[in-house]
C-alpha positions as CSV (number, residue, x, y, z in Angstrom):
1,M,-2.2,16.4,14.4
2,T,-0.2,16.9,11.3
3,V,2.8,16.1,10.2
4,D,5.2,18.4,8.0
5,Y,6.7,16.0,6.1
6,R,9.2,18.4,4.4
7,T,10.3,18.7,8.0
8,L,10.2,15.3,8.8
9,F,12.3,14.3,6.0
10,A,14.9,16.7,6.2
11,D,15.5,15.5,9.6
12,V,15.5,12.1,9.2
13,H,18.3,13.0,5.9
14,R,20.3,14.8,8.7
15,R,19.8,12.4,11.5
16,P,19.2,8.6,10.5
17,G,20.4,7.1,13.6
18,S,17.8,9.0,15.5
19,Y,15.1,7.1,14.1
20,G,16.8,3.6,14.1
21,L,18.2,4.2,10.3
22,D,21.8,3.3,8.9
23,G,21.2,6.0,6.2
24,S,21.4,3.8,3.5
25,Y,19.1,4.5,0.8
26,G,17.3,1.0,0.8
27,Q,16.1,2.5,4.6
28,A,15.2,5.6,3.2
29,V,13.2,4.3,0.8
30,A,11.8,2.2,3.5
31,F,11.3,4.6,5.8
32,I,9.4,6.6,3.3
33,M,7.3,4.1,2.1
34,G,6.1,3.4,5.8
35,C,5.1,7.5,6.2
36,D,3.4,6.8,3.1
37,A,1.7,3.3,3.9
38,G,0.5,6.0,7.5
39,N,-1.2,7.9,5.2
40,A,-3.1,5.7,3.5
41,W,-0.4,5.3,0.3
42,G,-2.1,9.5,0.1
43,L,1.7,11.3,0.9
44,L,3.2,10.0,-2.8
45,V,0.3,10.9,-4.9
46,G,1.7,12.6,-7.9
47,F,5.4,11.5,-6.9
48,P,6.2,8.7,-9.5
49,E,4.5,11.1,-12.4
50,W,6.9,13.8,-11.1
51,L,9.4,12.1,-11.3
52,A,9.0,10.2,-14.7
53,M,8.5,14.1,-16.1
54,K,12.1,14.7,-14.5
55,A,13.8,12.0,-16.1
56,G,12.0,12.2,-19.2
57,G,10.7,8.5,-19.1
58,G,10.7,5.3,-16.7
59,A,6.8,5.6,-16.3
60,N,6.5,2.1,-15.5
61,L,9.1,2.2,-12.8
62,V,8.5,2.3,-9.3
63,W,9.5,5.7,-7.7
64,S,13.0,3.9,-5.9
65,A,14.3,3.1,-9.2
66,L,13.1,6.8,-10.7
67,V,15.3,8.4,-8.2
68,L,18.5,6.2,-9.2
69,R,17.7,7.0,-12.9
70,I,17.9,10.5,-11.9
71,A,20.8,10.5,-9.5
72,F,22.9,8.2,-12.1
73,P,22.0,9.8,-15.4
74,G,24.1,8.5,-18.6
75,P,24.5,5.3,-20.7
76,T,24.5,2.7,-17.0
77,V,20.8,2.2,-15.5
78,V,21.3,2.7,-12.2
79,T,17.7,1.0,-10.6
80,A,18.6,-1.5,-7.6
81,A,20.0,0.1,-4.7
82,E,21.7,-3.5,-4.2
83,T,24.1,-2.3,-7.0
84,L,25.1,0.9,-5.1
85,D,28.6,1.1,-3.0
86,Q,28.5,3.5,-0.3
87,Q,29.4,6.7,-2.0
88,H,27.2,6.0,-4.7
89,D,24.6,5.0,-2.1
90,E,25.4,8.6,-0.2
91,H,24.6,10.2,-3.7
92,A,21.4,8.2,-3.8
93,V,20.3,9.3,-0.6
94,G,21.1,13.1,-1.2
95,A,19.0,12.8,-4.5
96,L,16.3,11.1,-3.0
97,F,15.7,14.0,-0.2
98,G,16.5,16.6,-2.4
99,L,13.9,15.4,-5.1
100,L,11.2,14.6,-2.4
101,D,11.7,17.6,-0.9
102,E,11.2,19.6,-4.5
103,F,8.1,17.2,-4.7
104,L,6.8,18.1,-1.5
105,A,6.9,22.0,-2.2
106,D,5.8,21.9,-5.9
107,R,2.4,19.6,-4.7
108,K,1.5,22.2,-2.0
109,G,-1.8,23.1,-2.0
110,S,-5.7,21.1,-2.0
111,R,-4.9,20.7,-5.7
112,G,-1.2,19.8,-5.6
113,A,-1.4,16.2,-6.3
114,A,-4.4,16.6,-9.3
115,A,-2.0,19.5,-10.8
116,I,1.2,17.3,-10.9
117,V,-1.1,14.3,-12.6
118,S,-2.6,16.5,-15.2
119,S,0.2,17.9,-16.1
120,Y,2.2,14.3,-16.4
121,L,-1.2,13.1,-18.5
122,D,-0.5,16.6,-20.8
123,W,3.4,15.4,-20.9
124,Q,2.4,12.0,-21.9
125,R,-0.2,12.6,-24.8
126,L,2.7,14.9,-26.0
127,R,5.8,12.5,-26.3
128,R,3.2,10.5,-27.9
129,E,2.1,12.6,-30.6
130,Q,6.0,13.4,-31.0
131,N,6.8,9.9,-31.6
132,S,4.0,9.2,-34.3
C-alpha cells in the first residue's frame, strides 16, 4: 500500500490529537522523523538541501533547525524547539507542514530527489565561486 504523505501530513497538521500528538513543533518533528525512518530514511531525501537553499545557507544544520530558521528569519536565530513559546510554536508547526508539503510537491517523480540534490550542489558551487 502506498501512502500519500502530503495528505497524511496535512491531516496530522489539521488534527494532531488523532495521531496521539499534542500539536507542538517537537512532536510534529518526531512524527515526521518516524515516517522517514519507516521509509528506510528515503522519504526526506533532499529535504535538508532544499531547506538550505530556501534559507540561503545553514546546510550544516538538521532539517528541523532549518525549518525554524526559515520560519523566524532575522538577526535572532531560532534553531531549537525548546526555545519556542506557544505562539511561536504554532507558527513553527505551520511553517513545517507548509514547507514539507511544498518540498514533497517539488520532489515528485522518479528523479525528483536527485534533481533537488543536483540543484543544491550547483547552488553550493555558485556560492563558493562568489565568495572566492
